[in-house]
C-alpha positions in Angstrom: 65.9 35.6 98.7 62.2 36.3 99.2 62.9 37.2 102.8 65.7 39.6 101.8 63.4 41.3 99.2 60.6 41.7 101.7 63.0 43.2 104.2 64.4 45.7 101.7 60.9 46.6 100.6 59.8 47.2 104.2 62.9 49.3 104.9 62.3 51.4 101.8 58.6 51.9 102.7 59.6 52.9 106.3 62.1 55.4 104.9 59.5 56.9 102.6 57.0 57.2 105.5 59.7 58.8 107.7 60.7 61.3 105.1 57.0 62.2 104.4 56.4 62.6 108.1 59.2 65.1 108.5 58.4 66.9 105.2 54.8 67.4 106.2 55.8 68.5 109.6 57.9 71.4 108.3 55.8 74.6 108.6 56.4 77.4 106.1 57.3 80.4 108.2 58.6 82.5 105.3 57.5 86.1 105.6 56.4 87.7 102.3 54.9 91.1 101.3 52.9 91.9 98.2 51.1 94.9 96.8 48.8 95.6 93.9 47.4 98.8 92.3 44.2 99.3 90.3 41.5 101.8 89.6 38.1 101.4 91.3 34.8 103.1 91.3 34.6 103.2 87.5 38.2 104.2 87.3 37.7 107.3 89.4 40.4 106.6 92.0 43.6 104.6 92.3 43.5 101.9 94.9 46.5 100.2 96.6 46.3 96.9 98.5 49.3 95.9 100.6 49.6 92.5 102.3 52.0 90.6 104.5 51.9 86.8 105.0 53.7 84.1 106.9 53.7 81.0 104.8 50.1 80.9 103.4 48.6 82.7 106.4 47.6 86.3 105.7 48.8 88.5 108.6 47.8 92.0 107.5 45.9 93.7 104.7 45.8 97.5 104.2 43.6 99.2 101.6 43.6 102.9 100.6 42.8 105.1 97.6 44.1 108.3 96.1 42.3 110.7 93.8 43.4 111.0 90.1 44.4 114.2 88.3 40.8 115.3 87.5 40.1 115.7 91.2 43.1 117.9 92.2 43.3 119.8 88.9 39.7 121.1 89.2 39.5 124.8 90.0 36.6 124.1 92.4 38.8 122.4 94.9 41.4 125.2 95.3 41.7 128.7 96.7 44.2 131.3 95.8 44.9 133.6 92.8 45.0 132.0 89.4 45.0 133.2 85.8 42.1 132.3 83.5 44.4 131.5 80.6 45.8 128.6 82.6 42.4 126.8 82.8 40.4 124.8 80.4 36.6 125.2 80.4 34.9 121.7 80.3 31.2 121.1 79.9 29.7 117.8 80.9 25.9 117.3 80.8 25.5 121.1 80.9 27.7 121.5 83.9 30.7 123.7 83.4 33.9 123.1 85.2 37.5 124.5 84.9 40.5 122.2 84.8 44.2 123.2 84.8 45.6 123.0 81.3 48.9 121.7 82.6 49.8 119.8 85.8 52.9 118.2 87.2 53.8 115.5 89.7 57.4 114.6 90.2 59.0 115.0 86.8 55.9 114.1 84.8 53.9 116.8 83.1 50.3 116.1 81.8 48.2 118.4 79.6 44.4 118.6 79.5 42.3 118.7 76.3 38.9 120.4 75.9 37.0 117.6 77.7 39.3 117.4 80.7 41.3 114.3 79.7 45.0 114.4 80.6 47.8 113.1 78.5 51.6 113.3 78.2 53.1 115.5 75.5 53.5 112.3 73.3 49.8 111.6 73.5 49.8 108.9 76.2 46.6 109.1 78.1 46.9 109.3 81.9 44.2 106.7 82.2 46.5 104.3 80.2 49.7 105.4 81.9 48.5 104.7 85.4 47.7 101.1 84.5 51.4 100.3 84.6 52.3 99.2 88.2 55.6 101.2 88.3 53.8 104.3 87.1 51.0 103.8 89.7 53.7 103.4 92.4 55.4 106.6 91.2 52.1 108.6 91.2 51.2 107.2 94.7 54.5 108.3 96.1 54.4 111.8 94.6 50.9 112.3 95.9 52.0 111.0 99.3 54.8 113.5 99.4 52.7 116.4 98.2 54.8 116.7 95.1 52.0 117.6 92.6 51.2 121.0 91.2 49.1 123.1 88.9 51.3 124.9 86.3 51.1 128.2 84.7 51.4 128.6 80.9 55.1 129.4 81.4 55.7 126.3 83.4 55.9 127.9 86.9 54.1 126.2 89.7 51.1 127.8 91.4 51.1 128.0 95.1 47.5 127.0 95.8 45.7 125.8 98.9 43.3 122.8 98.6 39.9 123.3 100.1 38.9 120.7 102.7 36.0 118.3 102.0 34.1 119.9 104.8 34.8 122.1 107.8 37.7 121.0 110.0 39.1 118.4 107.6 42.6 118.4 106.2 44.1 120.7 103.6 47.5 119.0 104.0 48.6 118.2 100.4 50.1 114.9 101.5 46.8 113.7 102.9 44.1 115.8 101.1 43.4 113.3 98.3 43.8 110.0 100.2 40.4 108.6 101.3 41.7 107.1 104.5 43.0 110.5 105.6 40.8 113.2 104.2 37.5 112.6 105.9 35.9 110.9 102.9 32.6 109.2 103.6 32.4 109.5 107.3 30.4 106.9 109.3 27.0 108.2 110.4 26.1 110.1 107.2 24.9 107.0 105.4 26.1 103.4 105.5 29.1 102.3 107.4 31.6 104.8 106.0 34.9 104.3 104.1 37.1 103.2 107.0 34.7 100.6 108.3 34.2 99.1 104.9 38.0 98.8 104.3 38.5 97.3 107.7 35.7 94.7 107.0 37.2 93.8 103.6 40.7 93.4 105.3 39.3 91.2 108.0 37.4 89.1 105.5 40.5 88.5 103.4 42.6 87.6 106.4 40.0 85.1 107.6 38.9 83.6 104.3 41.9 84.1 102.0 42.0 85.1 98.4 40.9 81.9 96.7 37.3 82.8 96.1 35.7 84.1 92.9 35.0 87.8 93.5 32.3 87.8 90.8 30.2 85.4 92.9 29.7 88.1 95.6 26.1 89.1 96.1 24.4 91.5 98.5 22.2 90.2 101.3 19.2 91.8 103.1 21.6 93.7 105.4 23.2 95.4 102.4 26.5 93.5 102.9 28.3 91.5 100.3 28.3 87.7 100.8 31.1 85.7 99.3 31.8 82.0 99.8 28.8 81.7 102.1 30.2 84.4 104.5 28.8 87.8 105.2 31.9 90.0 104.6 30.5 92.9 106.5 31.3 95.2 103.6 28.7 97.2 101.8 30.9 99.3 99.6 29.8 99.2 95.9 33.2 98.2 94.5 33.7 95.3 96.9 34.6 93.0 94.0 37.3 95.3 92.7 38.9 95.5 96.2 38.8 91.7 96.5 40.4 91.2 93.1 43.2 93.6 94.0 43.8 91.6 97.3 44.1 88.5 95.1 46.7 90.3 93.0 48.6 91.5 96.1 48.7 87.9 97.3 50.0 86.6 93.9 52.6 89.4 93.9 54.2 88.5 97.2 57.9 88.4 97.5 60.0 87.2 100.4 61.2 89.9 102.8 64.9 89.9 103.2 66.2 89.5 106.7 
């Protein structure tokens, strides 16, 4: 009886070991994609992080930003005929600017108050509206298709041309307010520039993953952020915000259908 019990025990253990061996040997090759939106630079722009993974391995990370209403509804950035009655004078720290009283992107219309803050007709602030992921996605798509406008008092759309950031840069509405495409912060002026910083953050996330605490990041003597004992190669002020969005994109991943 004892011999039979020992034999059965040995057989069960062998089966468990065999099952464990094959289970551990199975590699997760599921391809997933995730994205996350959030405002960065003291909520001055909308950032989007997209990510693809195979199993737990991060294959690609892309980061870009688009301007918010206050940037493209400012009279200083457009050329073309406009009516003074369609603009709101706004004074901040003695500096006077003029913002469109009414703007539209897609089928959403926002109105400016006397300090340049935009809201829907029901009073919902744009700064609150954009925090919803579906709303952020809608805004991003409309900006990407150039479907945004300054409106006249009667609701008609102005046909305006947006001025380039500097000579030779794009005035294309579908690119003008995206930092990766409009010539924003070129390398050589100061620091590494926008593109180089985003590439450095992407490379760091791919190599080190998203499991670190962004708030632990500190700058070294080179001016780069260090996180988890690794020089990220990124010097951009909002590094922590970008990394936190990468973490959200990873958490938001969904399997890509074949």
